[in-house]
Each structure stands twice: as C-alpha cells, then as structure tokens.
N, C-alpha and C positions, 0 to 999 in steps of 0.2 A: 595572278597565277604563279605558283612556285615553280622554280626550275626543276627539271627532272634530276634525280640522283640515282646513279648506278653504283653497285659494288663491282669493282674490277678485281677478279681473282687472278693472281699471277702465280704460276707453278714452275717447277724446276725443269725448264726447257731452255735450250740455247736461244730460242726465240723470245725469251723474257725481255730482252732489250727493246723489243718492239712495243712493249707496254707503255713506254715513255711517249712514243708517238701516238699511241691510242689515246692516252690522257689528253694530249694537246689537241687532237682532232675532236674529241668529245667536247672540250672547252670551246672550240670554234663553233660547235652546234649548241652552245649554252647548256650543256649537260655536265653536271658535277660528278666527279669520280672520287670514290672512297676506295682505297686499295686494301685488300687482304692478301698478304703474301704467305706462301708456304715456306717452311724452313729451307726447303731445297731451292726455292727461287732465289734466295739470298746468295747462292753461289754464282748467279748470273747477273744480277743487278742489285744495287743497294736500296734499302728502304729510304735512305736520305734522298736519293735521286727522285724517287716516286713521290715522296712527301713534298719536296721542293716544287715539283711540277704540278702536283694536284692541289697544293695549298692545304691539304688535309693530313691528319695523322694517318700513318700507315699501320694497320693492325697486323700482328704476326702470331701472337700466342693465344691459345685458348684461355688461359687463366693468368695472363700477364698484366701487370700494371693496373691493379684494382684501385684506380684513382677516384672512381665514383661508384654509385650503387647499381648502375645498369648492368645487366647481364649482356655482355657484348654481342654474342651471336644472336640473341633475341632482338636487342635494340637495333643492330645493323640490319637484320632481316626486316624488321618493321618499317624502317625508313627507306628501303630500296624500292625503286620503281622497276628495277631489272638487276639481275646478276649476270655479268659477262665474265666468263672464264677464258682468258686469252693471254698466253697460250695454255692449253689444257693437255696435260700428259695422259698417257694410257693409265697411269696409276690413279690420277684424280677421277678420271671417267669410271674406272672400275670401282673405286670407293663409293662414288655417288650412286652407281647402279646397284651396289650391294647394301646401301643404306649405312655405310660405315661413317661415323662422325668422330674421328679421332684427332681432328685439328679444327682451327677456327673456321676455315673456309668450308669444309664439309658440314660442320654443325650449322653454319649460317645458311647453306643451301638447303639443309633439311628443315630449317625453321621458316624459310621464306614462303610467302604466298604469291609473290611476283614471279614473272617468267624468268627462266634461266636460259641463257644463250651460251653455247660452248663452241670454242674455236680450237680444234685439236692441232697439235704440233708435235710430231715425233718421227722416228725413223719409219720408213715404209714397211719394214718387216713387222714392226710393232703395230702400226696402224691397220695393216691388213690381217693381222693375227685374228683367228676365228673368235677368240674370246673377246678381244677389243671390239670387233664388229658386232658381236652379239650384245655387248654392253651398250653400244651406240643404238642398236635397234630397240633394245629395251627402253632406254631413256627417251627415244623419239616416240615410242608408243605411249609413254607416260606424259608426253607433252613438252618435253625439253626440246629446245631448238638448237640447231647446229649450223655453223658456218664451215663448210667443207674445206679441208686443207687442199693446197694446190700441189702440182708437180713441180719440182725444182731441185736444186742442188741441196742435198741434206748435209748435216754436220759431219757425217762419215765420209763425205766426198763423192758419194754416188748420187745419181739423179733418180728421183722417185717421188711418189705421192707421200705427203706428210708435212710439207712446209706450211707454216701458218699462212692463212689466207691474207691477201693484201689488206693493209689497214683501211683503205677506202671501202673495200668490200665489207669488212667487219662493221665499220661505222654505218654503212647503208643498211645492214641487217639490224643493227641496234635501233636505228630510227624507225624501221619497219615494225619491229616488235613493240617499241614504245607507242 
C-alpha cells in the first residue's frame, strides 16, 4: 500500500511558520507532504525550510522551472490524496470560491479530484467579514472541508477568532478526511 500524499498549500499569513510543524506531524502519521507556497507566504517562511523538512521540492510558480514535460498543476493534482491549505488567508478562500486560478495553488485546487481541507488564519475582522463568511459557506456547500480557526491572540495584538487551529486538530481532520 502506498503512503498517502497531500499537497500542503501555504499562504501569506503570520501563521505560515506553523506549516513546518504540520509537515513534521504528517510525517509522524506516515503521510508525505508536497508544498505549494504562494508568493506572499515567502514573506513569512522560506521555501528552503519547508523543502528541508518535507524532503520534497517546494513548488511556488505557475510557470517556473520547466525541468520536465509535466504540467505542474495537473500532475500535482493527479497525485494528491488531499489538498490541505494551512494557513488559508481570506484572499485564497475568495479566489477559490470565485474560481480564480492565477497562481499554482489555486490552479491545482481547480484541477484536483481529491478533497480539499482549508484551515483559515486571519484577523477576526477579516474572518467575520460578510464576504469571507459567504465564501466559506459557498465552499462548504460545494464539498470543501474546513478546520475552523480558534480564538486567541491575533497578530495585531487583540484577542479574537481567526487564529489557525491547533496543529493536532488539523492533523486529526486530515486523518478523518483521508
């Protein structure tokens, strides 16, 4: 039996540093992680860190590094047992809900047949924004799964809902979906 492979989408949130711990916990569960980072995520964590931890190439650009003939968003989508986006910003949630495929992560999500699990992380005002909540409802109605954010101290210093769920909670949901 082959080991499970997930695509870990990392977006531009202060919580991006937790993706390193997510990779380690997935490995503990014998789940292989292949990372797709958005350009904005690189402001918070380096591709080298995630590549060293995962043992796999980190994918970043839609048309970067044509080292082989595979079309990356299609080949990545085909090999994924699950896409986990953690942390997921309001921006990535909105783009997926609108069907916008302007980066490697959104194009891969559009092409995947496997389940998609989204773990939001953002400021409480952004999370509770009516448009963000409508986008989440729309995606849930379409079969996307969510790991709800928790209440805690936000990057702005205030306490509110929008903190990335605990890594253990995310891993538990990954196992449930797989």
